[in-house]
BAZADO-356283 format. One record per residue (C-alpha): x, y, z; residue in one letter. Coordinates in Angstrom, 2 decimals. Each point is the difference from the previous one (the first is absolute). Layout:
BEGIN
R       x       y       z rest
R       X       Y       Z    a
...
// end
This chain:
BEGIN
R       x       y       z rest
R   61.51  -69.75   57.45    x
R    2.38    1.83   -2.20    x
R   -1.12   -1.81   -3.01    x
R   -3.76    0.07    0.41    x
R   -0.16    3.57    0.52    x
R    1.85    0.38   -3.24    x
R   -2.72   -2.27   -2.21    x
R   -2.75    2.24    2.25    x
R    1.42    3.18   -0.92    x
R    0.54   -0.96   -3.31    x
R   -3.78   -0.92   -0.58    x
R   -0.91    3.08    1.91    x
R    1.80    2.05   -2.49    x
R   -1.26   -1.65   -2.88    x
R   -3.99    0.43    1.20    x
R    1.33    4.08    0.56    x
R    0.90    0.30   -3.52    x
R   -3.06   -1.01   -1.41    x
R   -1.97    1.78    2.94    x
R    1.94    3.00   -0.66    x
R   -0.06   -0.32   -4.14    x
R   -4.25   -0.59    0.50    x
R    0.22    3.48    2.44    x
R    1.91    1.82   -2.55    x
R   -1.57   -0.83   -2.90    x
R   -3.46    1.04    1.74    x
R    1.27    3.23    1.54    x
R    1.55    0.70   -3.59    x
R   -3.14   -0.70   -2.29    x
R   -2.25    1.34    2.35    x
R    2.39    3.44    0.42    x
R   -0.18   -0.15   -3.74    x
R   -3.46   -0.02   -0.81    x
R   -0.61    1.74    2.41    x
R    1.97    3.03   -0.69    x
R    0.60   -0.05   -3.70    x
R   -1.21    3.06   -2.11    x
R   -1.20   -2.97   -2.51    x
R   -2.63   -1.14    2.11    x
R   -1.29    3.13    1.65    x
R   -3.54   -0.08   -1.64    x
R   -0.49   -3.37    0.57    x
R    0.12    0.51    3.71    x
R   -2.20    2.90   -0.29    x
R   -2.59   -3.10   -0.29    x
R    1.41   -2.83    2.23    x
R    2.71    1.61    2.89    x
R    2.20   -2.03    1.26    x
R   -1.93   -3.20   -0.87    x
R    2.08    0.29   -3.15    x
R    3.54   -0.44    1.34    x
R   -1.20   -2.73    2.58    x
R   -1.45   -1.95   -2.86    x
R    3.26    0.52   -2.23    x
R    2.30   -0.52    2.91    x
R   -1.66   -3.28    0.99    x
R    0.46   -1.08   -3.77    x
R    3.67    0.77   -0.15    x
R    0.49   -2.42    2.98    x
R   -2.57   -2.54   -1.29    x
R    1.87   -0.33   -2.95    x
R    3.77   -0.13    1.48    x
R   -1.51   -2.96    2.28    x
R   -1.61   -1.92   -2.83    x
R    2.98    0.09   -1.87    x
R    1.94   -1.31    2.94    x
R   -2.78   -2.86    1.14    x
R    1.15   -2.86   -2.66    x
R    3.52    0.26    0.34    x
R   -0.18   -1.76    3.58    x
R   -1.92   -3.23   -1.63    x
R    2.45    0.06   -2.81    x
R    1.46   -3.15    1.04    x
R    2.60   -0.68   -2.28    x
R    1.15    3.40    0.28    x
R    0.30   -0.84    3.80    x
R    1.98   -3.28   -0.77    x
R    2.44    1.97   -2.22    x
R    1.08    2.29    2.82    x
R    0.01   -2.34    2.58    x
R    1.95   -2.24   -2.02    x
R    1.81    1.80   -3.02    x
R    0.83    3.28    1.07    x
R    3.52    0.80    1.97    x
R   -1.31    3.03    1.80    x
R   -2.77   -1.51    1.21    x
R    1.24   -1.65    3.00    x
R   -0.55   -0.39    4.29    x
R   -1.95    2.76    0.87    x
R   -1.17    0.74   -3.59    x
R   -1.19   -2.86   -0.94    x
R   -2.21   -0.67    3.10    x
R   -1.89    2.64   -0.74    x
R   -1.44   -1.63   -2.92    x
R   -1.54   -2.86    2.34    x
R   -2.48    3.03    0.69    x
R   -1.15    0.09   -3.19    x
R   -3.86   -0.82    0.88    x
R   -0.13    2.39    2.86    x
R    1.16    2.68   -1.80    x
R   -2.36   -1.45   -2.80    x
R   -2.64    0.75    2.35    x
R    1.43    3.05    1.66    x
R   -0.53    1.75   -3.91    x
R   -3.39   -1.51   -0.16    x
R   -1.14    1.88    3.07    x
R    1.78    3.14   -1.23    x
R   -2.03   -0.14   -3.07    x
R   -3.28   -0.63    1.82    x
R    0.51    3.24    1.77    x
R    0.88    1.82   -3.14    x
R   -2.82   -1.23   -1.70    x
R   -2.46    1.07    3.26    x
R    1.76    3.20   -0.36    x
R   -0.72    0.25   -3.46    x
R   -3.71   -1.13    0.13    x
R   -0.63    2.70    2.60    x
R    1.58    2.93   -1.59    x
R   -1.49   -1.05   -3.89    x
R   -4.12   -0.51    2.19    x
R    1.28    4.15    0.71    x
R    0.89    0.58   -3.22    x
R   -3.09   -1.30   -1.44    x
R   -2.12    1.70    2.68    x
R    2.05    3.16   -1.38    x
R   -0.42   -0.43   -3.42    x
R   -4.01   -0.58   -0.07    x
R   -0.51    3.07    2.65    x
R    1.87    2.05   -1.90    x
R   -1.67   -1.26   -3.65    x
R   -3.40    1.13    2.01    x
R    0.88    2.99    1.43    x
R   -1.34    3.31   -1.86    x
R    1.39    2.64    2.32    x
R    2.59    0.93   -2.53    x
R    3.27   -0.41    1.95    x
R    2.91   -1.60   -1.88    x
R   -0.42   -3.16    1.00    x
R   -3.31    0.01   -1.53    x
R    1.32    1.71   -3.07    x
R    3.04   -2.65   -0.69    x
R   -2.64   -2.53    0.28    x
R   -1.98    1.10   -2.92    x
R    2.60    0.85   -2.23    x
R   -0.72   -3.93   -1.77    x
R   -3.09    1.73   -1.11    x
R    1.02    3.08   -1.51    x
R    1.65   -1.53   -2.84    x
R    3.80    1.25    0.16    x
R    1.73   -3.07   -1.19    x
R    0.32   -3.89    1.70    x
R    2.86    1.81    1.87    x
R   -2.33    2.24    1.60    x
R   -1.72   -2.23    2.64    x
R    0.93   -0.58    3.97    x
R   -3.17   -1.46    1.30    x
R   -0.27   -3.73   -1.24    x
R   -3.86    0.87    1.47    x
R   -1.43    0.99   -3.18    x
R   -3.34    1.19    1.17    x
R   -2.24    0.87    2.79    x
R   -2.03   -3.05   -0.26    x
R    3.03   -2.56   -0.13    x
R    0.44   -2.12    3.39    x
R    2.85   -0.84    1.34    x
R   -0.84   -3.47   -0.34    x
R   -0.31   -0.12   -3.87    x
R    3.58    1.51    0.16    x
R    1.29   -2.34    1.92    x
R   -0.99   -2.93   -2.05    x
R    0.52    1.52   -3.55    x
R    3.36    1.34    0.14    x
R    2.87   -2.08   -0.31    x
R    1.47    1.39    3.00    x
R   -3.12   -0.89    2.24    x
R   -0.70   -2.89   -1.51    x
R    3.66   -1.35    0.71    x
R   -0.05    1.72    3.08    x
R   -3.21   -2.42    1.22    x
R    1.57   -2.99   -1.70    x
R    3.48    0.30    1.69    x
R   -1.27    0.84    3.09    x
R   -1.99   -2.82    0.06    x
R    2.72   -2.60   -1.00    x
R    2.14    1.27    2.29    x
R   -2.26   -0.72    3.31    x
R   -0.44   -3.40   -1.14    x
R    3.45   -0.75   -0.24    x
R    1.24    1.77    3.16    x
R   -3.12   -2.24    1.64    x
R    0.76   -2.96   -1.55    x
R    3.77    0.61    1.26    x
R   -1.43   -0.32    3.60    x
R    1.99   -2.59    2.45    x
R   -2.95   -2.28    0.26    x
R   -1.36   -0.14   -3.39    x
R    3.45   -0.31   -1.23    x
R    0.48   -2.84    2.27    x
R   -3.37   -1.90    0.16    x
R   -1.63    0.61   -3.73    x
R    3.34    0.73   -1.94    x
R   -1.27   -0.43   -3.40    x
R   -2.34    3.19    0.45    x
R    3.30    1.75    1.15    x
R    1.29   -1.36   -3.47    x
R   -2.62    0.80   -2.08    x
R   -0.72    3.08    1.25    x
R    3.91    1.33   -0.02    x
R   -0.07   -0.43   -3.48    x
R   -2.18    3.01   -0.36    x
R    2.99    2.24   -0.17    x
R    0.27   -0.63   -3.67    x
R   -3.34    2.38   -0.01    x
R    1.33    2.21    2.58    x
R    3.10    0.93   -1.75    x
R   -1.79    0.01   -3.62    x
R   -2.77    2.58    1.80    x
R    2.90    1.83    1.35    x
R    1.73    0.69   -3.03    x
R   -3.13    1.59   -1.92    x
R   -1.74    1.80    3.06    x
R    1.81    3.48   -0.85    x
R   -0.47   -0.64   -4.10    x
R   -3.85    2.44    0.31    x
R    2.31    2.45    1.59    x
R   -3.16    1.32    2.12    x
R    2.44    1.97    2.06    x
R    1.33    2.90   -2.13    x
R    2.37    3.22    0.62    x
R    0.73    2.64   -2.01    x
R    1.87   -0.16   -3.50    x
R    3.46    1.90    0.23    x
R   -1.06    1.83   -3.34    x
R   -3.12    1.41    1.68    x
R    2.36    0.54    3.42    x
R    1.86    2.20   -1.60    x
R   -2.88    1.96   -1.94    x
R   -2.23    0.46    2.98    x
R    1.42   -0.94    3.12    x
R   -2.20   -0.48    2.81    x
R    2.35    2.10    2.11    x
R   -0.75    3.31   -2.30    x
R   -3.69   -1.70   -1.40    x
R   -1.58   -1.73    2.55    x
R   -1.82    3.06    1.59    x
R   -0.97    1.38   -2.96    x
R   -2.01   -3.20   -1.00    x
R   -2.75    1.81   -0.51    x
R    1.07    2.01   -3.09    x
R    1.98   -3.03   -1.52    x
R   -2.91    0.51   -2.78    x
R    0.74    3.59   -0.65    x
R    1.62    0.53   -3.66    x
R    2.43    2.77    1.44    x
R    1.21   -2.36    3.09    x
R    3.45   -1.12    0.41    x
R   -1.22   -3.43    1.60    x
R   -1.85   -2.45   -2.05    x
R   -1.40   -3.16    1.15    x
R    2.45   -2.68    1.58    x
R    0.33   -3.08   -1.82    x
R    1.13   -3.14    1.91    x
R    1.28   -3.67   -1.11    x
R   -0.52   -3.13    1.92    x
R    2.91   -1.16    1.88    x
R    2.22   -2.85   -1.64    x
R   -0.75   -3.32    1.44    x
R    2.81   -0.69    2.48    x
R   -0.86   -3.92    0.88    x
R    1.52   -1.31   -2.95    x
R    3.38    1.31    0.26    x
R    0.19   -1.10    3.87    x
R   -0.95   -3.71   -0.72    x
R    1.41   -0.82   -3.40    x
R    3.29   -1.52    1.13    x
R   -1.01   -1.77    3.24    x
R   -2.91   -1.55   -2.41    x
R    2.10   -1.14   -2.74    x
R    2.42   -1.46    2.52    x
R   -3.12   -1.46    1.15    x
R   -0.69   -1.50   -2.93    x
R    3.54   -1.27   -0.90    x
R   -0.28   -2.06    3.35    x
R   -3.57   -1.71   -1.21    x
R    1.57   -0.70   -2.90    x
R    3.14   -1.61    1.66    x
R   -2.23   -1.84    2.72    x
R   -2.41   -1.14   -2.83    x
R    3.08   -1.60   -2.11    x
R    1.35   -1.56    2.78    x
R   -3.35   -1.72    1.09    x
R   -0.19   -1.54   -3.14    x
R    3.03   -2.30   -0.10    x
R   -0.63   -3.50    0.82    x
R   -0.35   -0.99    3.66    x
R    0.65   -3.80    0.79    x
R   -1.70   -1.28    2.87    x
R    2.53   -3.32    1.12    x
R   -1.91   -0.49    3.23    x
R   -2.88    0.65    2.12    x
R   -0.16   -0.92    3.46    x
R   -3.17    0.26    2.32    x
R    1.22    1.06    3.66    x
R   -2.50   -0.21    3.37    x
R   -2.14    3.52    0.65    x
R   -0.89    0.13   -3.40    x
R    3.61    1.45   -1.42    x
R    0.90   -0.94   -3.49    x
R    3.51   -0.27   -1.13    x
R    0.92    0.45   -4.10    x
R    3.37   -0.56   -0.57    x
R    0.75    1.61   -3.96    x
R    2.84    0.54   -2.87    x
R   -0.28    2.81   -2.38    x
R    3.13    0.88   -2.01    x
R    2.39    2.52    0.78    x
R   -2.03    0.42    3.01    x
R    2.89    0.86    2.90    x
R   -1.12    0.69    3.64    x
R    2.03    1.62    3.70    x
R   -1.65   -0.81    3.23    x
R   -3.10    2.00    1.19    x
R   -1.45    0.83   -3.66    x
R   -3.48   -0.37   -1.12    x
R   -2.15   -0.36   -3.06    x
R   -3.15    0.24   -1.35    x
R   -2.44   -2.85   -1.06    x
R   -2.58   -0.01   -2.11    x
R   -1.70   -3.37   -0.87    x
R   -2.44    0.93   -3.46    x
R   -2.29   -2.83    1.00    x
R   -1.41    2.04    3.40    x
R    0.55    3.52   -1.44    x
R    1.58    1.53   -3.12    x
R    0.53    3.45    2.14    x
R    0.94   -0.88    3.51    x
R    4.00   -0.05    0.96    x
R    0.55   -1.42    3.94    x
R    3.59    0.86    1.36    x
R    1.57   -2.94    1.83    x
R    3.27   -0.58    1.62    x
R    2.93   -2.19   -1.46    x
R    0.36   -3.03    2.54    x
R    3.14   -1.57   -2.26    x
R    3.30    1.07    0.39    x
R    2.25    1.23   -2.82    x
R    2.09   -2.80    0.05    x
R   -2.91   -2.70   -0.56    x
R   -0.96   -0.88   -3.69    x
R   -3.47    1.40    0.00    x
R   -1.71    2.74    1.63    x
R   -3.24   -0.73    2.40    x
R   -2.96    1.86    1.56    x
R   -2.29   -0.71    2.90    x
R   -3.31    0.57   -0.11    x
R   -3.02   -0.01    2.77    x
R   -3.39    0.52   -0.14    x
R   -0.65    3.34    0.32    x
R   -3.12    1.46   -2.42    x
R   -1.67   -0.92   -3.19    x
R    2.82   -0.09   -2.35    x
R    2.69   -2.28    2.34    x
R   -3.35   -2.10    0.94    x
R   -1.03   -0.74   -3.79    x
R    3.96   -0.54   -0.41    x
R    0.75   -2.45    2.77    x
R   -3.30   -1.96   -1.11    x
R    0.96   -0.03   -3.69    x
R    3.59   -1.97    1.06    x
R   -1.98   -2.06    2.37    x
R   -2.08   -1.12   -2.15    x
R    3.20   -1.13   -2.22    x
R   -1.72    0.75   -3.83    x
R    1.83   -1.00   -2.61    x
R    1.09    2.47   -1.70    x
R    1.27    1.35    3.12    x
R   -1.14    3.90    0.43    x
R    2.37    2.29   -2.04    x
R    2.48    2.45    2.17    x
R    1.16    3.83   -1.11    x
R    2.85    0.93    2.00    x
R    0.98    3.40    0.01    x
R    3.33    1.49    1.96    x
R    2.38   -0.74    2.28    x
R   -0.44    3.35    1.92    x
R    2.56    0.88    2.24    x
R   -0.88    0.41    4.11    x
R    1.46    1.36    2.67    x
R    1.23   -3.47    0.78    x
R    2.26   -0.20   -2.92    x
R    2.60    1.91    2.59    x
R    0.10   -3.05    2.57    x
R    3.18   -1.00   -0.52    x
R    1.64    3.60    0.40    x
R   -0.66   -0.56    3.68    x
R    2.32   -1.95    2.33    x
R   -3.35   -0.59    2.22    x
R   -3.52   -0.87   -1.39    x
R   -3.33    0.08    2.04    x
R   -2.72   -2.06   -2.52    x
R   -3.17    1.05    1.49    x
R   -3.25   -1.29   -1.90    x
R   -3.51    0.12    1.32    x
R   -2.59   -2.84   -2.17    x
R    0.60   -0.17   -3.49    x
R    2.51    2.67    0.36    x
R    3.03   -2.59    1.15    x
R   -0.02   -0.72   -3.89    x
R    2.50    2.30   -0.76    x
R    2.75   -1.04    2.46    x
R   -0.74   -3.12   -1.39    x
R    2.10    0.32   -3.10    x
R    2.89    1.91    2.44    x
R    0.05   -3.07    2.30    x
R    0.62   -2.48   -2.58    x
R    2.40    2.49   -1.97    x
R    2.12   -0.07    3.15    x
R   -0.21   -3.61    0.26    x
R    1.48   -0.16   -3.53    x
R    2.76    1.89    0.62    x
R    1.09   -1.21    3.36    x
R    0.27   -3.50   -1.81    x
R    1.96    1.52   -2.80    x
R    2.09    1.93    2.97    x
R   -0.44    3.30   -2.26    x
R    2.54    2.38    1.90    x
R   -1.79    2.94   -1.74    x
R   -3.08   -0.51    2.88    x
R    0.09    3.02    1.85    x
R   -2.74   -1.77    2.38    x
R    1.46   -1.90    2.88    x
R   -2.78   -1.71    1.66    x
R   -0.15   -2.22   -2.68    x
R    1.09   -3.37    1.83    x
R   -3.01   -0.58    1.73    x
R   -1.97   -1.05   -2.90    x
R    1.43   -3.02   -0.48    x
R    0.12   -1.02    3.83    x
R   -3.02   -1.53    2.32    x
R   -1.50   -1.70   -2.69    x
R   -2.69   -2.96   -0.29    x
R   -1.56   -1.97   -2.42    x
R   -2.81    2.44   -1.16    x
R    0.54    2.94   -1.81    x
R   -1.54    3.58    0.20    x
R   -2.97    0.44   -2.34    x
R    1.50    3.41   -1.40    x
R    3.90   -0.64   -0.38    x
R   -0.12   -3.81   -0.21    x
R    3.30    0.71    2.27    x
R    0.64   -2.28    3.07    x
R   -0.05    2.90    2.34    x
R   -4.06    0.55    0.74    x
R   -0.90    3.07    0.45    x
R   -1.44    1.35    3.31    x
R   -3.04    1.70    0.52    x
R   -1.48    2.10    2.33    x
R    0.32    3.41    1.40    x
R    3.22    0.76    1.40    x
R    1.35    2.28    2.98    x
R    0.75    2.81   -2.31    x
R    2.12    1.69    2.67    x
R    1.74   -2.91    1.33    x
R    0.98   -1.14   -3.70    x
R    1.50    3.55   -0.76    x
R    1.92   -0.18    3.42    x
R    1.65   -3.39   -0.90    x
R    1.00    1.22   -3.66    x
R    1.41    3.03    1.25    x
R    1.88   -1.90    2.22    x
R    0.76   -2.19   -1.68    x
R    1.20    2.09   -3.10    x
R    1.31    3.46    1.92    x
R    1.86    1.04   -3.33    x
R   -2.39   -1.13   -2.82    x
R   -2.32    1.12   -2.49    x
R   -3.04   -1.69    0.60    x
R   -3.14   -0.36   -2.86    x
R   -3.57   -0.20    1.69    x
R   -1.94   -1.10   -3.47    x
R   -4.01   -0.59    0.74    x
R   -2.86   -1.12   -2.31    x
R   -2.63    0.84    2.17    x
R   -3.05    1.89    1.07    x
R    0.53    3.88    0.97    x
R    0.07   -0.03    3.72    x
R    2.32   -2.49    0.02    x
R    2.42    2.27   -2.20    x
R   -0.70    2.60    2.66    x
R    1.44   -2.24    2.58    x
R    3.02   -0.88   -1.70    x
R    0.81    3.09   -1.72    x
R    0.10    1.59    3.63    x
R    1.78   -2.79    1.83    x
R    2.66    0.62   -3.17    x
R    0.54    3.60    1.39    x
R   -0.17   -1.03    3.39    x
R    2.98   -2.91    0.28    x
R    1.91    2.11   -2.95    x
R    3.39    1.66    1.78    x
R    0.57    3.56   -0.08    x
R    3.30   -0.64   -0.78    x
R    0.06   -1.15   -3.96    x
R    3.11   -2.38    0.52    x
R   -2.74   -2.21    2.34    x
R   -2.84   -2.11   -0.77    x
R   -2.43    1.76   -2.07    x
R   -3.60   -1.64   -0.94    x
R   -1.29    0.78   -3.62    x
R   -3.75   -0.42   -0.51    x
R   -1.07   -1.43   -3.37    x
R   -3.30   -0.58   -0.91    x
R   -1.52   -1.78   -3.07    x
R   -2.99    2.26   -2.22    x
R   -1.53   -1.60   -2.79    x
// end
């Protein structure tokens, strides 16, 4: 239980840090716009809705900066396999990249909702103060744009009582880009729902690439400077603490207080998203370069249950166990790339994948190879990319759990164990490899090609974990899963339950594949 607690609390600490930064940025921005003298006159029109809008915008920018990092696959592979500091507990946090990506997306949705609601109040306040004729400070400030005091004089973007909020929304840069950003976000989030992503992957794939529109819109959203504050020169000349109460005398020639001048707030979004945007562009360029390298299909095998096996070669292609690649078939779709786990071992002179019919793209691909077209369809490959399964040989005992086609990540591992066993690899930490060469018959396994056939069915997990704990009372056991979330919860719970409180005794580490 000790190691489980360390990993659990490290994850909690990471999430707490992220949430803490969100809270800090929100509160800091809120108080800045709620208290700063620069926005005194702006608050006279908008009230606290100004602070709510700007604070949520600050958090939107922060999370938009983070949203791309968890899906930079080359960056994650580099951190996983190259950085000396990225080990053990820290390495395991990289396996939660998609979970963090989703959490950041939910946070963006939350602050988008706050931002929109706050601006709805802002636009209503702008409209109401522009139509007021009661001579209040807000109404006077709203008419400054018509008094020809210079370009920097206006504060209310609604320039006449007849201008509607709808007109301002669709004719201003901030309003129009805000609508576009919101629509793009709604489409991306709804199409990423589990049901759509699993059943209609093409819908998810194409719709998710609207993120390009989202980031372009976000980058130019604040350029129009629709929310304004008093200029520094105007603050020094006519500070609101000194001049706000005498606003009716601003036009007097002998008055020491002049009409305040205003300026649009500088666009902040570009500063937040520039660095991750450049990093992601570099990531996509690298992916494109690798995908253009020639792939030679050396063997095509059609297995039962419409499972297609492709064995391939590619110059300079080097793999580790449990890694995955992205595959594109231009004759089916130029844009769609689908992830597949490698089922070949690093010791083999080819790399292979197994493809099960699970949607239009995979069905079309299988059909194309079934028809034995000449020439055979061209395949493009991007990767390989690292996964949690790369750590399998770091454990003395490994438990591999696959559901359905989820057994494919472990085909590579089982074959690699067999090769290491045959070559008497003394660096192999895992001590349970001997069974791979025992109890064989004439038939071989459909996935691994080993004589030791894979056993299918749902085990009694309490019995399995209890048996392993008793057989290896002082071992570190790695439990690896490629399967549904319900099974993940069950296995994670038992890893916690059967790990000893004494760190010197049996410890179960839960690891789940994420694509």
